[in-house]
C-alpha positions in Angstrom: 20.9 27.5 -40.9 19.2 24.4 -40.1 21.7 23.2 -38.1 21.0 25.9 -35.6 17.3 24.6 -34.8 18.8 21.1 -34.4 21.1 22.5 -32.2 18.3 24.8 -30.4 15.9 21.3 -30.1 18.8 19.2 -29.1 19.5 21.5 -25.5 16.0 21.6 -25.1 15.6 18.7 -24.9 18.3 17.4 -22.7 16.8 20.1 -20.0 13.6 18.6 -20.7 14.9 15.3 -20.0 16.9 15.7 -16.9 14.9 18.1 -15.1 15.6 16.4 -11.8 11.7 15.1 -9.6 11.2 15.2 -6.3 12.5 11.9 -5.7 16.0 13.1 -7.0 15.7 16.4 -4.9 15.2 14.3 -1.9 18.0 12.1 -2.4 20.4 14.6 -2.9 19.4 16.6 0.3 19.7 12.9 1.9 15.8 13.6 3.2 13.6 10.8 4.1 10.3 10.4 1.2 8.2 11.9 4.6 10.3 15.2 4.7 8.1 18.8 4.5 9.6 18.6 0.1 7.3 20.9 -2.2 7.5 21.1 -5.6 7.1 25.0 -6.6 7.0 25.0 -9.8 8.3 22.6 -13.2 8.8 24.9 -15.7 9.8 21.3 -17.6 13.6 22.5 -18.1 14.3 23.1 -14.5 12.3 22.9 -11.2 12.1 25.0 -8.2 11.4 23.4 -4.8 10.9 24.2 -0.9 12.3 23.0 2.0 12.4 24.3 5.2 11.6 28.1 4.0 14.6 27.7 0.9 14.3 27.5 -2.2 16.4 25.1 -4.5 16.3 25.3 -8.3 16.9 22.1 -10.0 18.2 22.0 -13.3 20.4 19.7 -15.4 20.0 16.8 -12.3 21.6 19.4 -10.3 20.1 21.2 -6.9 21.1 25.3 -6.3 19.8 27.0 -3.4 18.6 30.3 -4.6 16.7 32.1 -2.0 17.0 32.0 2.2 14.3 32.7 4.7 15.4 36.2 5.1 14.7 36.6 1.3 11.0 34.9 1.6 10.1 37.0 4.6 8.4 39.7 3.2 6.4 37.3 0.8 5.6 35.3 3.9 4.3 38.3 5.8 2.2 39.0 2.7 0.2 35.7 2.6 -0.3 35.6 6.4 -2.0 39.0 5.8 -4.3 37.7 3.6 -5.2 34.6 5.2 -5.8 36.8 8.2 -8.7 38.6 6.7 -10.2 35.0 5.6 -13.4 34.0 7.3 -13.3 31.2 10.0 -15.8 28.9 9.0 -15.7 27.1 11.9 -17.2 29.6 14.6 -20.1 29.8 12.4 -23.4 29.1 14.0 -25.4 27.4 12.1 -28.2 26.2 14.7 -31.0 28.3 12.9 -30.4 26.7 9.9 -33.1 23.7 9.7 -33.5 21.1 7.4 -37.2 21.0 5.7 -39.1 19.1 3.7 -36.2 17.4 1.5 -37.0 15.8 -1.8 -36.7 12.1 -0.3 -37.4 10.5 2.4 -34.5 10.1 4.6 -32.7 6.7 4.8 -33.3 4.4 7.8 -29.6 3.4 9.3 -29.0 -0.4 10.4 -26.9 0.6 13.5 -27.3 -3.5 14.7 -24.1 -4.2 13.0 
């Protein structure tokens, strides 16, 4: 019975140690450092990465493409629908608000430098 637990712990440790990093993903894809790559999820035994709307699974130092832009289309549409409902604060009119009775005197700014 103890041997079974040692095997399970050993396999988990192997998966944790060989969980690939973002640098490993960039090296695998031959990408530069500043490419648009994100680690979507880190499950400690494996990770998912997103690059150009493709989703990749990284496990034991290897990478596998698990979805394409076609598979992500419904999710992308749901996200864009949600963001359209968020208020655009850049168009707010703040001219009606005034600063009155500051609790401290305003500091003078030295502009002679």
